[in-house]
N, C-alpha and C positions, 0 to 999 in steps of 0.2 A: 418413236414415229417421226417422220420428217416434218419440218415446219412448213406450213402452207404459205404460199405466196399469193398476195392479193394485189390487184392493180385497179386503176380507175375503171369504173363501170361505164359502158357505152350502150345504153338500151336502144333497141330498134323501135320501129313504129308500133309494134304490138305492146310495147311497154310504156307508151306515152302516158296513159292514165295513171299507172303506178308511179311514174316519175313525177307527174304533176302533184299527186297526193303526197309523195315523199317531200317535195319542195315546200308544200303548204305546211306540213307538219314540222319541217325544219324551221320555218319562219315562226311558227307558234313556239317552239322550243327556244328560239332566239329571243322572241319577245318576252317570254316568261323569265328568262335569265336576266334580261335587261331591266325588267320590272323590279327586281330585288337588288340590282347592282348598287344603286345610289344609297339606299338605306343601309346596306351592309358596309359600304365605304364609310358612311358617317359613324357607324358603330366601331369600326376597326380602329384599334389603338386607343380606345376609350376604356373606361373602367368597367370591364365585362365580368359579370358574375358567372362562375363556371359550376356545372354540375357534372355528375358521372353516371354512366349507364352500367355496363357490365363490371368494370373495375376502374382503377385510377388511371388507366391508360386510355379509357374510352370517354372522351370529353364531349359535352353538349352544352349549348347556351340557349338562352331565350331567342337569340337571333336566328339560330337554326330553325326553330319551331315557327317563328313568325314568317321567315322567308319561305318555308315549305307551304304554309297556308296561303301565302300570296301566289305562289307558283301553281298550286292546285286550283285556286279560283280562276287564274288566268287561263289555264288549259281548258277547264270545263266551260268557260265562257266562249272560247273560240273553237272548241271541238267537243260537242256533247257526247259523242260516242266513245267515251274514254273511261279507262280504268287506270288508277294511279297507285304505284307503289313508291312510297317515300321512306327515306331512312328513319324519319322521326315518327310519322303517322301511320306507317304500315299501309295495307292495301285498302283502297276505297273504290267504289264504282264497279261496273260490270260491262263496260263497253268493249268493242272489238279492238280498239287501239289501247295497248298496254304501255303506260309511261313509267319510266324509272327516274326518280328524282333524288338527287343529293343536293340539298340547299347550300351546304358548305362542305365541300370535300377538303379536308385539312383543317378541321375545327380547332385542333390544338394549336396550330399555327395562327389561325385567326384570333383566338382568344389571347394569345401571348404577344401578338404584334409582329409576327414573322410573315412577310409578304409572299407566301406560297400557299394559296388556297383558291378555290374556284367554285362555281356553280355548275352542276352537271345534270343535263336533262336528255333523255332519249325516248324515242317512240318505237315500239315493237309491234309488228303485225304478223300473225302466223308464226311466231317464234323467230322472226328475222328483224334485226335492227334496221329500220328504214330511214331514220333521221336522228340527228343529235346536235347538241350544242354544249360547249364548254366555255364558260365565260370567266376570265380573270379580271375582276373589277379594278384591281390595283394598277395593272398595266394597261387596261383597256383592250385586251386581246380577246377576240371572239373567234373561237374555233367552231366550225360548223361542217356538217356533212349531210348529204342526201344520197339517193341511189346513184347519182351521176358523178359525184366527186366530193372533194373536201376543200375547204377554204379557211383562210385566216384573214379576218376583217375584210371579207368579200373578195379576196384575191386567192387564186389557186394555190393550194398547199402541196408541197412535194417533199417527201421524206428523203433523207440521205444519211449515210453513216460511213465512218472509216471502216475499211475492210477487216482489219485485224484487231483482236482483243487487246493486244499490248499497247495500242494507241487509242483505245476507245474509252468513252465515259459511260459508266453504268449508274443508273438510279435504282435504288432498292431500299425498302424499309426493313429487309431481313437482316438479322433476326430481331424480333421483339420478344417480350416475356412469354407470349403465347407460343412462339416457336421453340423456346427452351422447353416448355412443357410437352410439346408435341414431338419434337425431334431429339430431345436430350440436349443439355447445355453444351457438352463437349462436342457433339456432332454439329450442332448449329454454329458454334464458334469456329469449328474447323471449316465448315462450308463458307462462312464469312471470310475467314483468312485466305482461303483459296481464291475467292473473288477479288479481294484486296490486292493480292500478289499478282493476279493475272491482268487486271485492267489498269490502264494508265491512271484513271481517276474513278473513285466511287463516292457517290453522294447519297444522303438520306433526307430529302427535303420534306416528305410527309404528305403528299397527295397523289394517289394513284392516277386519278383522272388527268391532272395537270402534268404529271410525269409522262404519261403516254402521249399526251398532246405535244409535249416538247420533243419526244421521239418523232412524232409525225411531222414536226416542223424542221427536224434536222439539227436541233440545238444540243441534243444529247444522242448517244448512239443506241442505247438499250435501256430497258426498264424491266424489273421483275418484281412480282408480288406473290405472297403465299397466304393471304387472308383477306381477300377483297369480296365485296358484295356486288350484285348486279347494278345497283345504283351508282357504284363507284366507277364501273368500267364500260357500261353499255354504250354510251355515247362515244367514248374513247376508242372502242374497237372499230367502229365504222369510220371514224376520222382517220385513224392510223391506216387501216386497210386501203381506204380510198386515196390516201396520200402515197401509197406504194410501199408501205412498211409491212411487216409480218407480225402476226399475233398467234402465239401457241397457247391454247388453254390447257390448264392442268386441273384435273378433277380432285386431286388430293384425297381421294376416298370419300368425298362429301357428296358428289353427284354422280349419276350413272355415266359410263363411257358413252360418248356421242351427244352429251348434253350441249346445248347452245353455248358458244364461247363465253357470252356475257354472264352465264349462270355458273361458270366454273370459278372456284375460289382462288385459283392460282393462274399465273400467266408469265410468259416471256414475250416482251415486245421489242422488236429490233427494227432499225431503219433500213432503208433500201441499200443493198450492197454489203450488209453485215454478214460475217461468218465467225460465230463465237462458240466454238465447240465446248469450251470449259463451262460457260454459262449454261448451255443446253444440258450438259452432263450433270452439273450440280443440281439444276432445277428438276430434271427428270428423276434424279436419285431421291430428292426430297419427296417428290410426288409418289414414287414407287414405294418408299418406306411408309408413307402415310396410308397408301392404299393397303399395303400388307397389314398394318396395324388395325385398319378399319374392318378387314375381312377375317382377322385371326379369331 
């Protein structure tokens, strides 16, 4: 299916209430992210104890849990009508506003001292992402979006990308050990090889939220992922779309066709002006094969 194009939203008079609410929720997301920025910076590159969740590739630290608790408290203090889904604490609350919180997206980087991690917070109403913030404490970069647009440190954000794959930079974490299990080692490595040969540069920095934010800023041309959660990408989807980029969700056989973008476990994110047929073909092939396996 064709990739959808999204541009800056310009609501009319009838949408002013929704826009004002969206802006207020964006400010809450921004404030909550800032509330944990300094403590996380102080912990970064210290002697951090690491634990594991599902396997040795799924890292968690006490700082993830503390930051999520701080973010939850901040959100509930400023908006009582909230339900919060966090990576570490799961779902709490039953309000009309559903929040998705990743206290540290890129925990393995954070724990090891690699400066590519962020805080990601999004607000969803009626299944639509209406506000979001992605904060990179190391660089001091705050990416935000409401229903009207996207900003970087309070200045309008606009995506841009080189037109052709051969000159473009792609960020992807694919493949990881999970992809070997799902797609087969030979197939996954063949997919990776095709992307390496097609794109001018391929990088694996390790944070979906920050990768997509970099696409939104025009610092890289595309990003792709095949194992993300809503708390990883919810804020990033709105930031990218409102910056003029494109986001194609991939169900990967895990969610129904037509599910909200941020609920889909796969994605291709491209900057404005990009035309990357190889990336689209490889990504869709991965998706189709996993859907076939799920329905077999």
